[in-house]
N, C-alpha and C positions, 0 to 999 in steps of 0.2 A: 653239312659236309661230315663224312665219317672218315676218320683218319686212324690208321694203325701204326703205332710206333714200335719198332723192334730194336732193342738194345741189350747187350749182354748183361749190363748191370743197371739198376735203377734204385731209387730211394728204398731203404735207408743207407745203401752204399753211396759214398760220396766221392766224387771226382769231377773233373771238368765236364766230361760227357754226360754224367748223371745230373749235374746241376742244370745243364742246358735242357736235357730232355724232360726233366721234372717241370721246369718253368715253361717250356714249350707246351707240354701236355696240358698243364693247368691253365695256362694263358689262353690256349685255343678253346678249352672247355668253357671258360668264362665268357668267351665270345659266342657261345651257343653251339659249338661243334661237338660231335660225339667222338670221344677219344678212347682208344684201347691201347694197352701196352703189353707186349710179350717180352719177358725178361727172365733172368735166372732166379731160381728159388734160393733164398737166403735163410739161414737158421733164424728161427723166431718170427718169420713172416708167414702169411697165409698163401696157399697156392692160388687162390682167387680172392680178390678183395677190391673194394672201391675206395679210393683215396682222393679226397677233394674233387669228387665227381669224375674221376678217371678210373676206368675199369682196368685192373691189372691181373694178368695171367702169368704165373711163374712156373717155369719148367725146371725139373730137377736135372742139374748138370754136374752134381757132385763137387761143387766148388770150382769147376774148371771152365774158364771162358772159352776154351777150345772145344770142349764137348757141347757147349751151348749152340754152336753152329749146326750140330746134328739133332740135338734133343728138341730144339725149337722149331724144326722144319714143319712137321705135321700140323702143329698148332698155328704156325704162321700162315700156312696154306688155308686152313679152315677159317680162320678169322679174316683173312684177306678177302674172301668171297663176300663178306658182309660189309666191307669198307670201300671207300672210293679211291683211296690212295695209301701207299705204304711209305713211311718215313723211317730210314735206317741210319746207322752210324758205323764208322769204321771202328775196329776191324772185323770182329767175329760175327756181327749181325748182318754184314753185307751179303754173304752167300745165301742164307735162308730168305732174306728179303727179296733178292733178285729172282730166286727160283719161285717163290710165292707169287711174285708179280708176273712172271712168265706164264705160270700155270693158270692164273686167274684173270690175266689180261689187265691188271691194275697198274697204274704208273708208280714208279719207285724213285724216291729222292734219297740221295746218299749224302750225309754230312761227313765231311773229311776234316778231322781235327789236325792231323799232322801226316806228312808223307815221309816215311823213314827209309825208303829204298836207297841203298848205298850208305846208310848210316847205322844199320842195326848193330854191327859189332862195336863201332866206336861209341855209341850211346849206351848200349846195354852191358857190354863186356861179355856177351855170350861167346861160346866156342864158335869156331868158324862153321861147324856143321849146323848148330842151332841157329846161328845168324842167317846162314844160307837158306834154311828151311823157312824161317819167318819172311825173308825177303821174297822167296818164291811165292809164298801164299799172298803176300801183299801185291805182288805184280799181277797175280791172277785176278785180284779184285778190280784193278784198273783196266783189265781186258774185258770185263763185263760191261755191256752198254746200259748204264742207268739213264733214266729219262732226264734227270738234272742232278747237279752236284752243288752242295753248299760248302764253301770254305769259310772257316771262322777267322781268317786273316788274309791279308794280301800275301804274306810270306807263304802260307799254305797254298794259295792259288798259284803262285809262281812255281812251286814244286810240282803241283798237280799238272800244270801245263806241260811240264817236261815229260809227262806220261802220255802225251799226245791226245789228251782229252780236248774235244772241241771247245774253244773259249766261249762260244755262245751258250754252252750248256752249264757254264760255271758262274755262280753268283757268290760274292763275298757278303756274308751276314755276320757281323760281330755278335758274340755272346753279350749278355747283359748282366747287370747286377742291380740289386734293390737299393736305390739311393736313400729311400726312407729308413732303411735299416743301417746301411753303412754311412752313418752320420755321426761325426765326432761329438755333436751336442747331445747324443743319446747316452753318452757315458759320463757320469758325474765324477768330478775330481776325487771325491771320497772313495768311489769304487776302484779307481786306478790305484790309489795309494794303498788300499786294503789288499788288493791283489799283489802288489809289489811286496808288501810286508809278508803276506802268506807264502810267497815264493822266495823270500829272503833276497830281494833284488833292490833294496833301498840304496840310494847314494851310488849307483853304478850306471854307466851309460849302457842302455840295453839295445842290442841288436836282436831282431826277431826274424826267424826263418821257420817256415811251416809247410806241411803237406804230406802226401803219401811218400813212403820211402822207395819210390821208383828210381830206376837208374837215370832217367832223363832229368831228374830234379837237381842233380849236382851238389848234394849236401856235403860230400867229401871235400869240396873246394872251399866252402865256408868254414868247415871244421879246421882245415889247414890254415886258412887265412886268419882266423881268430887267434891262433897261437902266435902268429907274426905281429898282429895288432897288440897283443898283451905285452910283448917285449918293450913297447914304447908307451903304452897306456894301460897300466895294471888295473885301473878301476873300471873295467868293462866286463860285460858278460854276454854270451850268446844264448838266447832262449830258443831252444830247438824243439818244435812240436811235431812229432812224427806219428803218422797213422799206424795203428797196430793191426791193420788188415792182414789176415793170413796170407794173402796173395803176395805181400811184400815182406814176409817174415824173415827170409834169408838176408835181404838187403838191410833190413832193420838191424839184424845181429851184426852184420858187417860194419855198419856205421858205429854201433856201440863199441865194437872191437877197435875200430880206428881211433875213436876218442881216447880209449885207454892207451893205445899204442903211442899217440902223440902227447900223452900226459896232459890232457886238456880238461880233466874232470872239474878242476877248480874254476874254470872260466866258461864252461858249457853246462847248462841245465837242460836236460832232456825231459820232456813231459809227453804224455799220450795226447791223442786228439781230444779236443773239448767241443761241446756244442757251440753253435754259431754265436749264441749270446755271450759266452765266455771268451770265445775267440775275438770278438769285437772289443771286449774289455782289455784283453792281452795286447791287441794292436794299439789301442789307445794309450796303454801304459808304456809301450816301447818308444824308444827314441828314433829308431831306424828299422825299416823292413828290408831284408836282404833276399833277393830272388836269384839264386845261383844256377838256374836251369841250364842244361846243355842242349835242350830242345824244348820248344814251347809253341803249341798251336795257337793259343790265345793268351793266357796269363791272367787268370782271375785274381791271384794274390796281388799282383802289381796294381790292378785296377781298384781293388778293394782298399789297398793301402793309400793310394792317391785320394780316394774318396774320403778317407779318414784323415786327410791332410798330413800324412806322414812322409818323412824323407824316405825315398826308395833307392836302393842300390840294386841294379839289375844287370844281368849279363846281356850281351848283344846277340843271343841265340834266338832263332826263329822270329816270332812276331813281336818280341819284347820292345825292340826299338820303335815300332809303330804304335804301340798302345801305352807305353809309359808316359806319364805326364806329372804335373805338379813339381815338387822339389825332388830332384833325382840326380843320380850319377850312374854312368854306364861303365862296365868293365868287359874285358875280353873273355869270352866264355872259356872255361877250363883253365883259366890263368889265376891261380891262388895269390900270386904276388901282386898282380894288378888289382885283384879284389881287396887285398889287405890295404893297399895304398888308398883305394876309394873309401874303405871303412875308416881309415885314419882321417881322411878329409871330412867325412861326415861328422865325426866326433868333434872336429874343429869348426863345424858349422858351415863348411864349404859345400856348394851344390850348384847345379844348373836348375833353372826354373822356367816352366812354360805353363800356359793355361791348362787346367785340368780337362781332359777329354771325357765326354759323356758316353756311356754305353748302357742304354736303358733297355728293359725287356720289351716295352711296347714296340719300339722300332724293330727289334729283333723278330718278334712274332709277326708283325706286319710284313716283314721281308719274306718270311716263309709263306704267308698267305698269298703274297704276290706271285709266288712260284706255283703253289697248289692250284689256284683257281684256273689259270689257263690250261694246265695239264689235264685237270678233270674235265673241263669243257671240251677239250680236244678229244679225249677218249670217248666221251659221250657222243660227240659228233660222228666219230668213225665206228661207233657201236661196240666199243671195248668194255663199257661198264653197263 
């Protein structure tokens, strides 16, 4: 089977979609399938390279995910002719993938992480004109008839069904994590203590929140909440790890300005993104993981924290109620007061507990293959491939 993946960003860029597509591409390759990826060129990468037996073709889009929709089109069409199926993801890869599929007669599967129709302004804070433009473009995506849709959670499926997509075309396939990596036993006590000492976090209750500085991540709410927590428990700290990706530079500056505005420099330590190995150690050293998202298609952070046997405080946005497990507390999304209350409860050892849910990559990849095989056989039967 020859599969072409189209996504606006791919490794070494990291985000939920990128984690999924990298693991999907490499997992399919290990199963003997030929995999190619069309993605954006990133500074320091090669325009053509092979990584872990996956052929990667990068198109220059000048750092704009919007331009990728157009700059990737010719390459997508050319490569689609040599493949059996096209796998794309929302948002900006959807149009070139659909057009390439129509021109070459190849089936196209679209992975939908989140549906933001009706939510653009409230989530992003964009002007009404910019929000309306993004909403229009997203609506156009769901008017295109893809062969199948993969939703990364039941919450996303529910939102997609409201776009009048036929339910028989929609399959929920949860993303996965590597449980051999996200294992608390892999981090030695000495490593945790050394890290806490290096960051000057000894003898303090550590709340840890991390990710890209995107509007949907809700970091402003945990920043506000920690100031309320500190009024009652001074020996606490919020460790905030924010991606320095140029794409989120403005939001990153806004968050730093907000920290200064609420005078929280003494109780918040901001650090840049670290490699996964160090991220795992940070999570092991923390007392509690905080996921303050205002929208969430899957929620890798919550699943990783649960695997590391950490207390998780998560908002009730999007998919989080269905994927959170282990020791946890839930709060009302965008409600800093409620979040502060839950953070105080966590510091006192109070929590809800349920069996840890498993989200493995093997079941994820098998789910995609169960979609691909019938589609390709059908196209072969009708002479489309």
